[in-house]
ROTORGU-540575 format. One record per residue (C-alpha): residue number from 0; x, y, z. Coordinates in pm, whole numbers. Example, Ala and Ser with C-alpha at 12.3 -4.5 7.8 and 13.67 -1.06 7.14 Angstrom:
% ROTORGU-540575
<0 <1230 -450 780>>;
<1 <1367 -106 714>>;
This chain:
% ROTORGU-540575
<0 <-1095 -3712 8004>>;
<1 <-1269 -3539 7720>>;
<2 <-1512 -3253 7666>>;
<3 <-1757 -3174 7389>>;
<4 <-1760 -2812 7272>>;
<5 <-2043 -2685 7053>>;
<6 <-2030 -2349 6878>>;
<7 <-2321 -2187 6696>>;
<8 <-2379 -1841 6558>>;
<9 <-2366 -1616 6256>>;
<10 <-2082 -1717 6025>>;
<11 <-1770 -1498 6036>>;
<12 <-1401 -1525 5958>>;
<13 <-1184 -1669 6237>>;
<14 <-1431 -1863 6450>>;
<15 <-1239 -2190 6433>>;
<16 <-911 -2006 6493>>;
<17 <-1045 -1823 6799>>;
<18 <-1184 -2135 6965>>;
<19 <-878 -2341 6874>>;
<20 <-644 -2074 7011>>;
<21 <-830 -2066 7344>>;
<22 <-814 -2445 7365>>;
<23 <-441 -2438 7293>>;
<24 <-384 -2161 7549>>;
<25 <-540 -2383 7817>>;
<26 <-369 -2704 7694>>;
<27 <-689 -2867 7571>>;
<28 <-594 -3089 7277>>;
<29 <-840 -3105 6988>>;
<30 <-911 -3470 6906>>;
<31 <-1185 -3424 6646>>;
<32 <-1368 -3135 6487>>;
<33 <-1657 -3100 6247>>;
<34 <-1810 -2780 6122>>;
<35 <-2050 -2657 5859>>;
<36 <-2227 -2343 5752>>;
<37 <-2605 -2370 5719>>;
<38 <-2719 -2068 5518>>;
<39 <-2546 -1794 5719>>;
<40 <-2515 -1992 6042>>;
<41 <-2191 -2150 6161>>;
<42 <-2214 -2481 6351>>;
<43 <-1916 -2664 6501>>;
<44 <-1863 -2959 6734>>;
<45 <-1522 -3026 6884>>;
<46 <-1402 -3315 7096>>;
<47 <-1108 -3212 7313>>;
<48 <-882 -3393 7557>>;
<49 <-881 -3202 7887>>;
<50 <-632 -3414 8082>>;
<51 <-362 -3145 8064>>;
<52 <-575 -2833 8132>>;
<53 <-374 -2559 8302>>;
<54 <-690 -2426 8470>>;
<55 <-990 -2596 8629>>;
<56 <-1258 -2736 8400>>;
<57 <-1512 -2481 8527>>;
<58 <-1270 -2197 8445>>;
<59 <-1222 -2347 8097>>;
<60 <-1600 -2353 8047>>;
<61 <-1622 -1990 8161>>;
<62 <-1338 -1878 7930>>;
<63 <-1503 -2036 7627>>;
<64 <-1840 -1889 7723>>;
<65 <-1682 -1543 7754>>;
<66 <-1510 -1588 7418>>;
<67 <-1847 -1670 7266>>;
<68 <-2000 -1355 7407>>;
<69 <-1726 -1137 7257>>;
<70 <-1786 -1297 6914>>;
<71 <-2168 -1315 6935>>;
<72 <-2155 -1695 6945>>;
<73 <-2307 -1959 7170>>;
<74 <-2024 -2177 7298>>;
<75 <-2122 -2465 7526>>;
<76 <-1866 -2697 7685>>;
<77 <-1977 -3025 7839>>;
<78 <-1765 -3281 8023>>;
<79 <-1781 -3623 7853>>;
<80 <-1927 -3783 8169>>;
<81 <-2229 -3554 8156>>;
<82 <-2259 -3592 7779>>;
<83 <-2253 -3973 7806>>;
<84 <-2504 -3974 8091>>;
<85 <-2743 -3752 7896>>;
<86 <-2729 -3980 7593>>;
<87 <-2751 -4315 7768>>;
<88 <-3055 -4528 7688>>;
């Protein structure tokens, strides 16, 4: 299974590293990543494989949310099933 992680906030050094490190710590494998800086705002979307998570998906969501709060970022993690359902015509 996969999850979509979105990260937005004021640009700063180390955002990709921090999110990537948390994913690695929980055994979420990054499949694809795109990021850009719009003016001073950082925007990133990651697609991660969550088949090997060492914690529950809800705990993973909470850990990334907490990481975002410590870095003044909005980090949202959505299971691919919910993402696909939301974007189905």
